[in-house]
C-alpha positions as MATLAB code, in Angstrom:
seq = 'MNQEVAAKRLSELGNATRLAIFRYLVKVGPEGVPVGQIQKALEIPASTLSHHISRLVSVGLIKQQRASRTLYCTTQYDSLRELIDFLQSECCAGVPECK';
ca = [
       0.040   -0.213   -0.100;
       1.396    3.661   -1.066;
       1.094    6.384    1.400;
      -1.764    8.147   -0.990;
      -4.317    5.365   -0.658;
      -3.163    5.245    3.339;
      -3.797    8.579    4.281;
      -7.120    8.787    1.912;
      -8.245    5.540    3.767;
      -7.245    7.332    7.067;
      -8.526   10.368    6.157;
     -12.458    8.904    5.758;
     -12.078    7.198    9.351;
     -11.059   10.307   10.870;
     -14.985   11.183   10.649;
     -16.564    9.845   13.865;
     -19.619    8.596   11.623;
     -17.665    7.084    9.518;
     -15.633    5.222   12.561;
     -18.623    4.293   13.850;
     -20.285    2.692   10.833;
     -16.669    0.849    9.854;
     -16.213   -0.679   13.904;
     -20.219   -1.598   13.214;
     -19.401   -3.322    9.889;
     -16.261   -4.919   11.533;
     -17.690   -6.421   14.865;
     -20.970   -8.173   12.413;
     -18.712   -9.931   10.394;
     -17.895  -10.844    7.446;
     -21.293  -11.614    6.242;
     -22.499   -7.625    6.263;
     -25.871   -6.496    7.077;
     -28.300   -4.336    4.815;
     -28.095   -0.752    5.726;
     -31.485   -0.431    7.103;
     -30.029   -2.500   10.514;
     -26.737    0.053   10.890;
     -29.421    3.309   10.263;
     -31.235    1.350   12.998;
     -28.629    0.257   15.229;
     -26.440    3.844   14.699;
     -29.335    5.741   14.737;
     -28.421    7.740   11.458;
     -30.949    9.744    9.032;
     -30.881    7.445    5.537;
     -29.401   10.314    3.435;
     -26.349   11.181    6.401;
     -26.040    7.100    6.319;
     -25.737    7.304    2.449;
     -23.255    9.640    2.074;
     -21.210    7.816    4.918;
     -20.832    4.840    3.058;
     -20.232    6.157   -0.609;
     -16.940    7.466    1.017;
     -16.464    4.858    2.807;
     -16.853    2.211   -0.690;
     -14.875    5.225   -2.946;
     -11.415    4.172   -0.408;
     -12.244    0.170   -0.522;
     -13.384   -0.133    3.369;
     -16.282   -1.018    2.360;
     -18.828   -2.696   -0.171;
     -22.294   -2.963   -1.530;
     -24.210   -5.035   -2.956;
     -27.798   -6.034   -3.963;
     -29.906   -9.012   -2.835;
     -32.900   -8.716   -4.509;
     -34.178   -5.169   -3.123;
     -31.795   -5.433    0.077;
     -28.351   -3.146    0.011;
     -25.666   -5.265    2.167;
     -22.508   -3.471    3.047;
     -19.349   -5.707    3.892;
     -16.114   -4.387    5.405;
     -13.796   -5.425    3.009;
     -10.830   -7.314    5.655;
      -8.352   -7.362    2.740;
      -8.083   -3.344    2.935;
      -8.004   -3.203    6.575;
      -5.312   -5.502    7.019;
      -2.986   -3.592    4.106;
      -3.862   -0.463    5.905;
      -2.924   -1.982    9.718;
       0.349   -3.793    8.100;
       1.027   -0.008    6.656;
       0.821    1.625    9.710;
       3.204   -1.181   11.653;
       5.446   -1.831    8.904;
       8.214    0.582   10.373;
       6.921    0.680   13.725;
      10.627    0.651   16.328;
      12.908    0.192   12.708;
      16.031   -0.438   14.433;
      14.836   -1.247   17.646;
      15.188   -4.906   17.531;
      13.745   -5.591   21.370;
      10.593   -3.214   20.517;
       8.968   -6.185   18.023;
];
């Protein structure tokens, strides 16, 4: 992962509402949940939720899939792992006892 992609992802997670949405999706697991369930659980107005979800989708942190009339959101765990790995990649560089 390059620094620009990491910065964009971290920027989107820097918003309290988007961070709450992302954390909720991480908690529910890889099967994801309908958008309506996110709205109900986090008490976010539909138009606001749609805006925040689209921002998370745009940086690859979540994806949306339609099943009939229901729109599901799921965490992109590979993107999350890449971001975590990027943040840890130079952790304690040159300090062997730190790792």
